[in-house]
C-alpha positions in Angstrom: -16.5 -23.3 2.8 -13.6 -22.4 0.4 -10.6 -20.4 1.4 -8.5 -17.9 -0.4 -5.0 -18.3 -1.7 -2.6 -16.2 -3.6 -1.9 -18.0 -6.9 0.1 -15.1 -8.7 1.7 -11.9 -8.1 3.2 -9.0 -10.2 4.4 -5.5 -9.6 5.5 -2.5 -11.4 8.4 -0.4 -10.0 9.0 2.8 -12.3 12.6 3.1 -13.5 12.9 6.7 -12.8 14.8 7.3 -9.5 14.4 10.6 -7.6 16.9 11.3 -5.1 17.3 14.2 -2.6 19.0 16.5 -5.1 15.7 16.8 -7.1 14.2 19.0 -4.2 17.2 21.2 -3.5 15.7 24.0 -5.6 12.2 23.8 -3.9 10.7 26.5 -1.7 9.1 24.9 1.3 6.4 26.2 3.7 5.3 24.9 7.0 1.8 23.9 8.1 1.3 27.6 9.4 2.1 28.8 5.7 5.2 30.3 6.8 8.3 30.1 4.5 11.0 27.6 5.9 14.2 29.6 6.0 16.4 26.6 6.7 18.7 25.7 3.8 17.2 22.9 1.7 20.2 20.7 2.2 19.4 20.7 6.0 15.6 20.1 5.4 16.3 17.2 3.2 18.9 15.6 5.6 16.5 16.0 8.5 13.7 14.2 6.4 16.0 11.3 5.6 16.9 10.9 9.2 13.2 10.7 10.1 11.8 8.6 7.3 14.9 6.8 5.9 13.7 7.7 2.3 16.8 8.2 0.2 15.1 7.6 -3.0 11.7 7.3 -4.5 10.3 6.3 -7.9 8.2 8.3 -10.2 6.3 7.0 -13.1 7.0 8.1 -16.9 4.8 11.2 -17.6 3.1 9.3 -20.3 2.0 6.6 -17.9 -1.4 7.0 -16.1 -2.2 5.1 -12.9 -4.2 2.6 -14.9 -1.3 1.9 -17.2 1.1 1.1 -14.4 -1.8 -1.0 -12.6 -2.3 -2.9 -15.9 1.4 -3.8 -16.1 1.4 -5.3 -12.6 -1.9 -7.0 -13.2 -0.8 -8.5 -16.4 2.3 -10.0 -14.6 0.2 -11.3 -11.9 -2.2 -13.1 -14.3 0.6 -14.6 -16.3 2.4 -15.7 -13.0 -1.0 -17.4 -11.8 -1.4 -19.0 -15.2 -5.0 -17.6 -15.3 -6.9 -16.3 -18.4 -8.3 -13.0 -17.8 -11.6 -14.0 -19.2 -12.1 -16.3 -16.3 -11.8 -13.7 -13.7 -14.9 -13.1 -11.6 -13.9 -9.8 -10.2 -11.2 -7.1 -10.5 -10.7 -4.9 -7.5 -8.4 -1.9 -7.9 -7.3 -0.1 -4.7 -6.3 3.5 -5.3 -6.4 7.0 -3.7 -6.7 9.4 -6.7 -7.5 7.3 -9.7 -5.9 8.3 -13.0 -3.9 11.5 -12.6 -2.5 13.4 -15.6 0.7 15.5 -15.9 -1.3 18.5 -14.7 -2.6 16.8 -11.5 -6.1 16.4 -12.9 -7.8 13.5 -11.3 -10.3 11.1 -13.0 -12.5 8.2 -11.5 -14.7 8.0 -14.7 -14.2 5.3 -16.1 -13.4 3.8 -12.9 -9.6 2.5 -12.4 -10.8 -1.1 -12.2 -12.8 -0.7 -15.4 -9.8 0.9 -17.1 -7.6 -2.1 -16.0 -10.0 -4.5 -17.3 -10.2 -2.7 -20.6 -6.5 -2.3 -21.0 -6.1 -6.2 -20.2 -8.5 -6.7 -23.2 -10.9 -8.7 -21.0 -14.3 -8.9 -22.7 -16.4 -11.1 -20.3 -19.2 -8.7 -19.0 -19.5 -11.1 -16.0 -16.0 -9.9 -14.7 -17.2 -7.3 -12.3 -14.9 -4.4 -11.5 -14.8 -2.4 -8.3 -12.7 0.3 -7.0 -11.5 0.3 -3.5 -11.1 3.8 -2.1 -9.9 3.4 1.5 -6.6 5.2 1.9 -3.3 3.4 2.1 -4.9 0.3 3.6 -7.0 0.0 0.3 -5.1 -3.0 -1.1 -5.3 -5.0 2.2 -8.9 -4.1 2.3 -9.5 -5.1 -1.3 -7.9 -8.5 -0.3 -10.3 -8.8 2.4 -13.2 -8.0 0.1 -11.9 -10.7 -2.3 -11.7 -13.2 0.5 -15.4 -12.6 1.4 -16.5 -13.0 -2.2 -14.7 -16.3 -2.6 -15.8 -17.6 0.9 -19.4 -16.7 -0.1 -19.0 -18.8 -3.2 -19.5 -15.9 -5.5 -16.1 -16.1 -7.0 -13.3 -18.4 -7.9 -10.6 -16.2 -9.2 -10.1 -12.4 -8.4 -7.5 -9.9 -9.4 -6.6 -7.5 -6.6 -4.5 -4.6 -7.6 -3.0 -1.6 -5.8 -1.6 1.3 -7.6 -1.1 5.2 -7.2 0.8 8.0 -8.8 1.1 10.1 -5.7 3.9 12.2 -7.1 1.3 14.1 -9.1 -0.8 15.0 -6.2 1.7 16.7 -3.9 2.0 20.4 -3.1 5.4 21.6 -4.5 5.7 23.8 -1.4 5.2 21.0 1.2 8.2 19.1 2.7 6.1 16.0 2.8 6.1 15.8 -1.0 9.3 14.0 -0.5 7.5 11.0 1.1 5.4 10.2 -1.8 6.1 8.0 -4.9 4.5 6.0 -7.7 4.0 2.2 -8.1 1.7 -0.8 -8.6 1.3 -4.2 -7.2 -1.2 -7.0 -8.0 -2.2 -10.6 -7.0 -4.6 -13.2 -8.2 -6.4 -14.8 -5.5 -8.3 -18.2 -6.1 -10.6 -20.5 -4.2 -9.2 -23.7 -2.4 -10.8 -26.5 -0.4 -7.8 -26.4 2.1 -9.2 -24.5 5.0 -5.7 -24.4 6.7 -4.0 -22.2 4.1 -4.6 -18.8 2.6 -6.3 -15.9 4.4 -6.9 -17.2 8.0 -8.1 -14.1 9.8 -8.7 -10.4 9.2 -9.6 -7.2 11.1 -10.7 -3.8 10.0 -11.1 -0.6 12.1 -12.3 2.8 10.9 -11.7 5.9 12.9 -13.6 8.7 11.3 -14.0 11.4 14.1 -11.3 14.0 14.6 -9.0 11.7 12.7 -10.9 12.4 9.4 -8.5 15.3 8.7 -5.1 13.6 9.4 -4.7 12.8 5.7 -6.8 14.8 3.3 -7.0 17.0 0.1 -6.0 20.6 0.9 -4.7 23.8 -0.7 -1.1 24.6 -1.1 0.8 25.8 2.0 2.2 28.8 -0.1 -0.2 31.5 0.6 0.8 33.4 -2.5 0.4 30.5 -5.0 -2.8 29.2 -6.7 -5.3 28.1 -4.1 -7.8 26.7 -6.3 -5.9 23.3 -6.8 -5.9 20.8 -3.9 -3.1 18.4 -3.0 -2.6 15.4 -0.5 -2.0 17.0 3.0 -0.6 14.8 5.8 -0.4 15.8 9.6 2.6 13.6 10.3 2.7 14.0 14.1 -1.1 13.3 14.4 -0.7 10.1 12.3 2.4 8.9 14.1 0.6 9.1 17.6 -2.6 7.6 16.1 -0.6 4.7 14.6 1.4 3.8 17.6 -1.7 3.9 19.7 -3.9 1.7 17.6 -2.2 -0.3 15.1 -0.1 -2.7 17.3 -3.2 -3.8 19.0 -5.2 -4.1 15.9 -2.4 -6.5 14.5 -2.4 -8.6 17.9 -6.2 -8.9 17.6 -6.0 -10.4 14.2 -3.2 -12.9 15.2 -5.2 -13.8 18.2 -8.3 -14.3 16.0 -6.2 -16.7 13.7 -5.5 -18.8 16.9 -1.7 -18.4 16.8 1.0 -16.4 18.5 3.6 -13.9 17.7 6.2 -16.6 17.4 4.3 -18.3 14.6 4.6 -15.1 12.4 7.4 -15.3 9.9 6.9 -12.0 8.0 5.0 -8.7 8.7 4.4 -6.8 5.7 3.5 -3.2 6.8 2.5 -0.3 4.8 5.5 2.2 4.9 5.3 6.0 5.0 7.9 6.4 7.7 10.4 4.0 8.7 10.7 5.3 12.2 7.0 4.9 12.6 7.0 1.4 11.3 9.9 0.3 13.6 8.1 1.8 16.6 4.7 -0.1 15.7 6.5 -3.3 15.3 8.3 -2.9 18.6 5.0 -2.2 20.4 3.4 -5.2 18.9 6.0 -7.4 20.4 5.7 -5.7 23.7 2.1 -6.6 23.7 3.4 -10.2 23.8 6.0 -9.3 26.5 8.7 -9.7 24.0 11.5 -7.1 24.1 13.8 -8.1 21.4 12.9 -9.5 18.0 14.6 -10.2 14.6 14.2 -7.0 12.7 14.2 -8.9 9.3 10.6 -10.0 10.2 9.4 -6.7 8.9 11.3 -6.1 5.7 11.5 -2.5 4.2 11.3 -1.0 0.8 10.6 2.6 1.7 14.3 3.7 1.6 14.5 3.2 -2.1 10.9 3.2 -3.3 9.4 6.0 -1.1 5.6 5.8 0.0 3.6 4.2 -2.8 0.5 4.0 -0.8 -1.7 0.9 -1.8 1.1 -0.5 -3.9 3.6 -0.9 -1.1 2.4 -4.2 0.3 1.6 -6.0 -2.9 5.0 -4.7 -4.5 6.9 -6.0 -1.4 5.0 -9.4 -1.4 5.7 -9.9 -5.2 9.5 -9.0 -4.8 10.0 -11.3 -1.8 8.0 -14.2 -3.4 10.2 -14.0 -6.5 13.5 -13.7 -4.6 14.2 -10.2 -5.5 14.7 -8.9 -2.0 18.1 -9.9 -0.7 17.8 -12.1 2.5 14.0 -12.4 2.3 11.9 -15.3 1.4 8.6 -17.0 2.4 8.7 -20.6 3.7 6.1 -23.2 2.9 3.5 -23.3 5.6 4.6 -20.1 7.2 2.3 -17.3 8.5 2.7 -13.7 7.3 0.7 -10.5 8.3 -0.3 -7.8 5.8 -1.2 -4.7 7.7 -1.8 -0.9 6.9 -2.9 2.3 8.2 -4.0 5.4 6.4 -6.5 8.1 5.4 -9.8 7.8 7.0 -8.2 7.0 9.4 -8.5 3.2 8.6 -6.5 0.3 10.0 -6.6 -3.3 8.8 -4.6 -6.6 9.0 -4.7 -10.0 7.5 -3.0 -13.1 8.6 -2.0 -15.4 5.5 -0.8 -18.9 5.6 1.3 -20.2 2.6 0.4 -23.6 1.3 3.0 -26.4 1.5 4.4 -27.2 -1.9 4.1 -31.0 -2.8 
């Protein structure tokens, strides 16, 4: 049975930097649709203390989600040395598809079809799928790609994660300061070496009362237009859910791989709130009776990129792989974890082992 290795990666980080001053003139309301009377400087500072997000990136108004996805995808194909016409599948993870400057969402044509079109790929046997799975979408797309390769149905697959979340936020919601735009992509290919690549995976879907923890909803301002819908996040509920369920899900995946926490060199975790991420990693180590750990094992981009949803992990992977994150690198033969939690609520994790370069 073939295994699945990453042969190329790419990312697109928008140049437009949005700092806290961008929100100083905003009018914020709480979840009870009551206007927040605190000074915005105080609201913004409290937000930074909790999330650590100082800056975030917004895409150029002329760029659609499919445009930035294509930029990351083209870089990944070039890095892998793969002709796009030889791809068997393109899997695009996203939450909102293409979104224009007015917040209008579009899934027709599908995002993956648009990426294929933009890349100029003409091969009709290159099948395109969209993965709508919340923030864990890129990891789930990677799991799907692994299934397709292990089944013998594919040799090369492009896996993209991209979103322009800045265009689907309620202007009256403090949580709009969390969301940002970006794109990341990898090419995965079949290998005969069963000891490298994707070693184990795990997916859990909690769709009971958790279904509303992240959803589309009307503005928090009762006096504003109630016909449009925006992304709505119940932060406290998500925090409690994540701390309860994510660490065990990661441990189960590591155990499934037949290794221990000491074998893991990096944990690339989706980032919506730095405080929550630190707590999840700490609880993971406690499950192994480890009290202290090297915090560099879980690198962070959220402080300067914000929450880019499905783009977070592939972007971080690409930057580390290419030596663009200070103090971070992937060693030959090392094990890393990709893991995420998000709308659904869905959780997933992958254990990946790097090939040893000859």
